[in-house]
N, C-alpha and C positions, 0 to 999 in steps of 0.2 A: 083150805082148812083155817080154823080159827084158834087163836090163843087168847082166852079170856076176853072174847069180844072183838079182838083185832084180827082182821083177815090177813093172814100171812101168805096166802097163796101167791106164788110168784115173787115174793120178796127176795131180793138178791143179797146174799151174804158172802163176804170174803173171809175165809178161815185161814189164818197164818200161823203155822207151827212147824218147826223143823222135824218134829216127831210125826211120822206118817200115821201111826196108830192113833195118836191123839186127834189128828185131823179127821180121820175116818169116823171116830166115835162122835165128835161134834157134828160132823156133816150128816151122819145118819140120823141123829136126833132132830136136826133142823129140817132135813128132807122129809121126815115123817110129819112134820108140821106144815108141809107145803112150800118150804123155802127152796129157792134155787141157789145151790152152794157152789162156789168156786174156791179152789184150794191153792195156797202158795206155801212153799217150803222155806222161804227166806225173805228177809226184808226187802231186798232189791226187787224180787219178783212181785211182792205185794205192792210196792210203790208204782211199778209199771202198770199192773193190772188196775189199780185204783184210778190212775190217770187216764187209762184207755177205755175203761168200761164204767157203767153206772152201777153203784151199789147202794143198798139201804143201810148196811151195817158192816163193820169190820170187827171180827173177833181175833185178837192179836196176842200171841204168846210173848211173854216178857223176855225170857232167857233164850236167845238164839245166837248161833255163830254169825259173824259179820255184823250187820246192823242189829242192835238190840230192839226189842219192842218199844222202848222209850224213844229211841231215835226215829223209828218208823212213825210212831204217833206224832212226834213233834214235826216231822216233815209233812205229814198229811195235813196237820192243822195249820201249818204256815203257808200252804199252797192254796191259792184262791179257788182252784178247781175242786179241792177236796176238804176245805176248811170246815164245812158244815156236815161232813160225813161222820156219824156217830162211831166212836171207837171204844170197844170194851176190852180191857186188858185181862188176860188170863195168866195167873201167876201162882207158883208154888211157894213164893216168898210170903211169909206172914208177918212182915215187919212194918211198923209205922212209917219208917223212912222210905220203904219201897212204894207205899201208897202215895206219899207226898211227892216222890219223884214222878209217878204216873200222872198225878194231878197237874204238876208243873209242865208236863209234856202235853197236856190237853185232853187226857183220857176222860171219857164221859161216864164210865162205870168200871167195876172190877168184878172178876169171878175168881175164887180161889180153888186151886187143885187140891185134892180131887173134887170135881164139881158135882153138884146134884143136878139131875136132869131137869127137874121142875124149876130150879133156880135159873139154870141156863135159858130155858124157854121163856120164863117170865121177864128176865132182863133183856133178852132179845126182843120180846114183844114191846117192851117200854121204849127201846131205842128205835124200833121200826115205826112206832106211832110218832115219835119225835121227828124222825126224818120225813115222814109223810106230811106232817103239819108244816114243817119247814119248806117242803116242796110246794105246798099250796100257797104259802106266803110269797115264795119266790115267783110263782106264776102270777100272783096278783100284782106284785111289783112290776113284772114284765109287761102286764096289760097296761098299767098306768104309764110306764115309760113309752110304750107304743102310742098310747093316747096323747101323750105330750108331744111326740113327734108328729102325729096326725094334725094337731092343732097348728103347728108351725107350717106344715105343708100347704095349708090353705093360703099362705101369704108368702110369696117368693122373697119378700124383703126380710122376713124374719127366719127363714129356713136356716137351720144350723145354729140359731141363737142359743138354745139351751145347751148344746154340746160345747159351744165356746165359753159360755158362762161357767159351766162345770169345770172346764179346763183352767180358766183363769182363777176360779175359786181355789182349786187344788194347788195351783202354783203360789197363790198368796199364802195358803196354809203352810206350805213348805218354807216359805220365807220367814214365817212366824214360828217355825219349829214345832208345829202341831203334830201330835202323834198319828200313826197310820190310821187308827180308827176314826179320828176326826177328819182326815183326808177322805176316807171312804164316805163319811156323812156329807162332806162338802160336795163330792161328785154327785151323789144322789140328789142333794138339795138343789144344786145347779141345774140338773136335768129336769127336776119337777117343779121348779120355783114358779113357773107360769101356767101350771096345769089348770088353774082356776079359770083361765081365759076361755075354757070350753063353754062357760056360762055367759060369755060376753058376745053380743050379736056381731056378726061379721061386718055389718055396716059401721059399727063403732071401731072394731079392730083395724079395719082397712081404710078408714076415712082418710082422704088425701090431705086434708087440712087440719087445723087445730080443732080439738074437741070443744063443744060448748059445755056449759055448766052441767046440764042434765046428762050428757054423754060422759063427762068426766066422773060424775058420781057413779055411773054404771061401771066404768073402767076400774074405779077404786075398789070395787067389790071383789076383784079376782083373787087377792091373797086369801081372803076369808073363804071364798068358794073352794079354792085349792086345799085349804086346811080341812074343810069339811069332807072333801072327797077322800083325802088320804088318812083322816083321823081314825077310821075303823081298823086300819092295818097296824097291828102292834109292831111289826117289823120296821115301820116308818116313824115310830114314835119320836126318835131323836132327830128326825129330819123336819118334823112339823114346824119348829120355830123358824126355820129358814123360809119355808113356804108362806107362813103367815106374816113374817116380819121383815122380809127383804126390802120393803119400801118404808120401813121406819127410819127415822133420822136422829142422830145424837142430840140435836137441838130441840127435839120434840115436835117437829113440823111434819112428820111422816104419817103414814096410815097403815093399818086400820085402827090401831090402839093408841096412837100419839105417845108412844114410849119415848123415853129420853135417856141419854147417858148410858150407864152400864146396864140399864134395864133392857136395852136392845141387845139381844144375844150376839156374842162375837161372831158366830158363824153366819148369822143373818146380816151383820155388817159387812162381812167378807163377800157374801153373795151379792149384796147391794152394790158394792163397788164394782164387782165384775159385771153386773147387769148394766150399770150406767155406762161403763166404758164401752161395752159392746154396742149399746144403743147409740152412743156418740160416734163410734168408729164405722158404723155401717149405714148404708142408705135405707131410709124408711119411706113409707108412703107419704109422709108429711115433711121430709127433710132429706138433704143430701148428706153423705158421710163427711164428717169433719176430718181435718188432717190430724195425724198423730200428735203433732205439737199442740194443736188446739185442744185435743182431747185431754192431754196431760195438764194443760193450763186450766181447763174447767175443773178437773179433779182437784187440783191444788186450791182453786178458788172455793170449791164446795167444802173442802176440808177446813180451810181458814174460817169459813162462815158457820161451821158446826153442822153442816148438812151431811158430811161424811166423816168417818173416823180417820184422823190424820195418820195413825200408826198403820192402819190397813192400807191407806192410799200409798204411803211410802213403801210398804212391803210390795205392793203391786208394781210401783214404778221401779223398784229394785229388780223385780223379775223382768220387766220390759228391757231394762238396761243390760241385764245378763243375756237375754235372748238376742238383743242387737249385737252384743259382743261376740256371741257364738257365730252369728251370721257373717260378721266381718272378719272372723278369725283372730280377734284380739283378746279373747278370753284367756285368763291365766291357765 
């Protein structure tokens, strides 16, 4: 069936209310619109169901014994597995403070009791549309991430490079006290930073010796190619600067835009350091892996020459020192 042009047939909705009659009324209305409804009578059951099953929407009563609707909503939104699941809070409270508390918990919308059937269905429709758009974006991201892995798989020397760069970038971000959202971006940026290499011929990617001038000009196109591949995805908008600018350098000698200083985005500078370290520390078709000490020496030299951000380099070296301390059991 359809709700104002949105096909709701098979849309899965979790209805959470300690009052069985309220649950049945809501479920009946949604089932008439073609939705598949699952019911929960308390917050604990709702959290378990939301983590174990896939839903398009949660309709959540505010006032419940045990965990309140606010607490359930906050936990759903803070869990990576359910953070993008739309939550509509159903409340008999008609106070501004109650709505503010719901917004703070991460609620996507509100319905006031006693609710109007048409309003219930229209708000459900809007959230189902949002969830399906989000799912499409997630699927597109997954395709790009798989594509990035496929590029690496062509070359045994670089397999795992993107995952390591992503890991290093996140660790640098933690050393710099960046917020969780920035760490999420850094992981995606690290995973996708070289996706533009899909447009670089294998003969250039895997050449055993140094690239000549013409080959180097081809290789230098990969950041812009990656940018253009990912640009149509709105969900990757905040990751694009890392893809495009991870080869930019603070002294202006990088590419593709010859940015300098603070014009090079911080997250791109972070991915750049992570990328260089992994390239130095691993064997490539054109070189053997450098020792850890030599890698650190080169990073310090590049920072002193303005080719890398000194603060980012020191943050990365602090991470390496902490990692080494944990391995030897000397960490505080």
